[in-house]
C-alpha positions in Angstrom: 228.0 -23.8 122.1 225.3 -23.1 119.5 222.8 -20.7 120.8 218.8 -21.3 120.2 218.4 -19.2 117.6 221.3 -21.1 115.4 219.9 -24.1 116.1 216.4 -22.7 114.7 218.7 -21.8 111.4 220.5 -24.8 111.2 216.8 -26.7 110.7 215.8 -24.7 107.9 212.1 -23.6 106.8 210.8 -27.1 108.3 211.6 -24.9 111.8 208.6 -22.8 110.7 205.6 -25.3 110.3 207.0 -27.1 113.5 206.9 -23.7 115.2 203.6 -22.7 114.5 201.7 -26.2 115.2 204.3 -26.6 118.7 203.0 -23.4 120.0 199.5 -23.8 119.2 200.0 -27.3 120.7 201.3 -25.6 124.2 198.6 -23.2 124.2 196.0 -25.9 124.2 197.9 -28.4 126.5 197.9 -24.9 129.1 194.4 -24.8 128.6 193.7 -28.2 129.6 196.3 -27.9 132.6 194.4 -25.0 133.8 190.8 -26.4 133.5 190.4 -30.0 132.2 188.0 -30.9 129.6 187.2 -34.0 127.9 186.5 -31.9 124.5 190.1 -30.6 123.9 191.4 -33.9 123.9 190.8 -34.8 120.0 192.5 -31.3 119.7 195.2 -32.2 121.8 195.8 -35.8 119.9 195.6 -33.5 116.2 198.2 -30.9 117.4 201.1 -33.7 118.6 200.6 -35.5 115.4 200.7 -32.1 113.4 203.5 -31.0 115.5 205.6 -34.3 115.2 204.1 -34.5 111.6 205.6 -31.3 110.7 209.1 -31.9 112.4 209.2 -35.1 110.1 208.2 -33.5 107.2 211.1 -31.0 107.9 213.6 -33.6 108.5 212.6 -35.6 105.2 213.1 -31.8 103.5 216.4 -31.4 105.0 218.1 -34.5 104.2 216.5 -34.6 100.6 218.2 -31.2 100.1 221.4 -32.8 101.2 221.5 -35.7 99.7 221.0 -33.3 96.5 224.0 -31.1 97.0 226.0 -34.0 98.1 225.2 -35.1 94.3 225.3 -32.1 92.7 228.9 -30.6 94.3 232.7 -32.0 93.9 233.1 -31.8 97.5 236.6 -33.8 98.5 234.7 -35.3 101.6 230.9 -36.1 100.4 230.7 -37.7 103.4 230.9 -35.3 106.2 229.2 -33.0 104.2 226.3 -35.7 104.3 226.7 -35.5 108.2 226.6 -32.4 108.7 223.7 -31.8 106.8 221.7 -34.6 108.3 222.8 -33.3 111.7 220.9 -30.3 110.6 217.6 -31.7 109.3 217.2 -33.7 113.1 216.7 -30.1 114.4 213.5 -30.2 113.1 212.5 -33.6 115.0 214.1 -32.2 117.9 212.0 -29.2 117.6 208.6 -31.2 117.8 209.6 -33.2 120.6 210.6 -30.5 122.5 207.1 -28.9 122.1 205.4 -32.8 122.8 207.8 -33.0 125.9 206.5 -29.9 126.9 202.9 -30.3 126.3 202.8 -33.8 127.7 203.8 -32.3 131.0 201.1 -29.8 130.9 198.4 -32.3 129.5 199.7 -34.6 132.8 198.9 -32.2 135.2 195.6 -31.8 133.9 194.8 -35.6 134.2 196.4 -35.4 137.8 193.6 -32.8 138.7 191.1 -35.0 137.0 192.2 -38.4 139.3 192.5 -35.6 142.5 188.2 -35.1 141.7 185.5 -36.9 144.0 184.6 -39.5 141.8 180.4 -39.1 140.8 177.8 -41.2 142.4 176.7 -44.2 140.9 173.0 -44.2 139.9 
């Protein structure tokens, strides 16, 4: 079974921006879970999209690298190489989704706190 570090390495360079944006997303999501404030919502949305976009970009660049390698190399079985490269590229998407899921859990806790508050009296 592969370790998390091996999965990170397999994902290649695209894992670094995904990690940076994902960690920022988690920090803001935990802050929102502790004390939900409306002003954090646009930042949460933007960081979610940025994290997903970084993961998708890592995937696309990995597939491009794999396609270039398969084209240039004289491998006896290029399909196996292509599948291996595709699998490694998907680590970027999985990493981004992992951050998004954990952030969504934290944001849901914050939304739950808001839902439990007494409604303001109507004026």
